[in-house]
C-alpha positions as CSV (number, residue, x, y, z in Angstrom):
1,M,45.9,-46.2,-55.3
2,N,47.0,-49.8,-55.1
3,L,45.5,-51.5,-52.0
4,L,47.0,-54.9,-52.8
5,G,50.7,-55.5,-52.2
6,P,52.6,-58.1,-54.3
7,A,51.9,-60.9,-51.8
8,S,48.1,-60.1,-51.8
9,K,48.1,-60.0,-55.6
10,S,49.6,-63.5,-55.7
11,V,46.9,-64.8,-53.3
12,V,44.2,-63.2,-55.4
13,L,45.6,-64.8,-58.6
14,Q,45.8,-68.2,-56.9
15,L,42.2,-67.9,-55.8
16,A,41.1,-66.9,-59.3
17,N,42.8,-70.0,-60.7
18,Q,41.0,-72.1,-58.1
19,V,37.6,-70.6,-59.0
20,R,38.2,-71.3,-62.7
21,L,39.0,-74.9,-61.9
22,V,35.8,-75.3,-59.9
23,L,33.7,-73.8,-62.6
24,R,35.3,-75.6,-65.6
25,P,33.3,-78.3,-67.3
26,L,34.0,-81.8,-66.0
27,T,35.0,-82.9,-69.5
28,T,38.2,-80.9,-69.1
29,M,39.1,-82.6,-65.8
30,A,40.6,-86.0,-65.5
31,T,39.8,-88.3,-62.6
32,Y,42.2,-90.6,-60.7
33,E,40.6,-93.6,-62.5
34,Q,41.2,-92.1,-66.0
35,V,44.8,-91.3,-65.1
36,K,45.3,-94.8,-63.7
37,D,44.1,-96.2,-67.1
38,V,46.5,-94.1,-69.2
39,P,49.0,-97.0,-69.6
40,N,46.2,-98.9,-71.5
41,H,45.9,-96.0,-73.9
42,P,49.2,-95.2,-75.6
43,E,47.5,-92.5,-77.7
44,V,47.0,-90.4,-74.5
45,Y,49.8,-88.1,-73.3
46,L,50.1,-87.7,-69.5
47,I,52.5,-84.8,-69.1
48,D,53.9,-84.1,-65.6
49,V,55.0,-80.4,-65.5
50,R,57.0,-80.7,-62.2
51,R,60.7,-80.0,-62.0
52,K,63.0,-83.0,-62.3
53,D,64.2,-82.5,-58.7
54,E,60.5,-82.8,-57.5
55,L,60.2,-86.1,-59.4
56,Q,63.4,-87.4,-57.8
57,Q,61.8,-86.7,-54.3
58,T,58.4,-88.2,-54.9
59,G,58.4,-90.5,-58.0
60,C,56.1,-90.2,-60.9
61,I,52.7,-91.5,-62.1
62,P,53.2,-94.5,-64.4
63,A,53.2,-93.7,-68.2
64,S,53.8,-90.0,-67.5
65,L,56.1,-87.9,-69.5
66,N,58.1,-85.2,-67.6
67,I,58.2,-81.8,-69.3
68,P,58.9,-79.2,-66.7
69,L,56.5,-76.2,-67.0
70,D,59.4,-73.8,-67.9
71,E,60.2,-76.1,-70.9
72,L,56.6,-76.8,-72.0
73,D,56.3,-73.9,-74.5
74,N,59.5,-74.8,-76.3
75,A,58.7,-78.5,-76.2
76,L,55.3,-78.1,-77.8
77,S,56.7,-75.8,-80.5
78,C,59.8,-77.8,-81.5
79,D,59.7,-80.2,-84.4
80,G,58.7,-83.8,-84.0
81,A,62.3,-85.2,-84.3
82,A,63.7,-82.9,-81.6
83,F,60.7,-83.7,-79.3
84,K,61.2,-87.4,-79.7
85,N,65.0,-87.1,-79.2
86,K,64.6,-85.1,-76.0
87,Y,61.5,-86.8,-74.4
88,G,61.7,-90.3,-75.9
89,R,58.2,-90.2,-77.4
90,S,56.6,-88.9,-80.5
91,K,55.3,-85.3,-80.2
92,P,51.6,-85.1,-79.6
93,G,49.4,-83.8,-82.5
94,K,47.2,-80.8,-82.1
95,E,44.2,-83.2,-81.6
96,S,46.0,-85.6,-79.3
97,R,44.5,-86.0,-75.8
98,I,46.9,-84.5,-73.3
99,I,46.4,-84.8,-69.5
100,F,48.5,-82.4,-67.5
101,T,49.5,-83.2,-64.0
102,C,51.8,-81.6,-61.4
103,R,52.1,-81.8,-57.6
104,S,49.0,-80.2,-56.3
105,G,47.0,-79.2,-59.4
106,N,48.0,-75.5,-59.6
107,R,50.6,-75.6,-62.4
108,V,48.3,-77.6,-64.7
109,V,46.3,-74.4,-65.3
110,E,49.4,-72.6,-66.7
111,A,50.3,-75.7,-68.7
112,E,46.8,-75.7,-70.2
113,K,47.1,-72.1,-71.3
114,I,50.5,-72.8,-73.0
115,A,49.1,-75.8,-74.9
116,K,45.9,-74.1,-76.0
117,N,47.9,-71.0,-77.1
118,Q,49.8,-73.4,-79.4
119,G,46.6,-74.8,-80.9
120,Y,46.3,-78.0,-78.8
121,C,42.5,-78.5,-78.3
122,N,42.1,-81.8,-76.4
123,V,43.7,-80.7,-73.2
124,V,42.5,-82.1,-69.8
125,L,43.7,-81.3,-66.3
126,Y,44.3,-83.8,-63.5
127,K,43.4,-81.5,-60.7
128,G,44.3,-84.0,-58.0
129,S,47.7,-84.4,-59.5
130,W,50.5,-86.2,-57.6
131,N,49.1,-85.5,-54.2
132,E,45.9,-87.3,-54.9
133,W,47.7,-90.1,-56.9
134,A,50.1,-90.8,-54.0
135,Q,47.3,-90.8,-51.4
136,K,45.1,-93.2,-53.4
137,E,48.0,-95.4,-54.2
138,G,49.1,-95.5,-50.5
139,L,52.5,-94.0,-51.2
140,N,54.5,-92.1,-48.7
141,T,55.2,-88.5,-49.8
């Protein structure tokens, strides 16, 4: 007997993702200060996985590269020339530091799974994501 309907299952999955974020080591979480310093570290990739229409509504974090979540798997598996042609930057290597961001910090968990499944091992999440960034920068959202 299934006691949870589709909506309840979604809530349970969201709660499970939140618990995983709380319990994860701090070394896999980026702070606002670290993200703010990314422009000084061109070797770091700050990848925003929001949709393009979301970015048009809010803006983006400086030095971030927009790869919508539904494109991420293909983007990380394409060859270097195709990546650079589409995203305007060289493709990260498997050891490159990648910080994922989104709007509220939920989609970054899925982005991390996609990257790790492709062998990327230096993946960090900016849990505060755009909402924290905008608040700390005094931006209207």
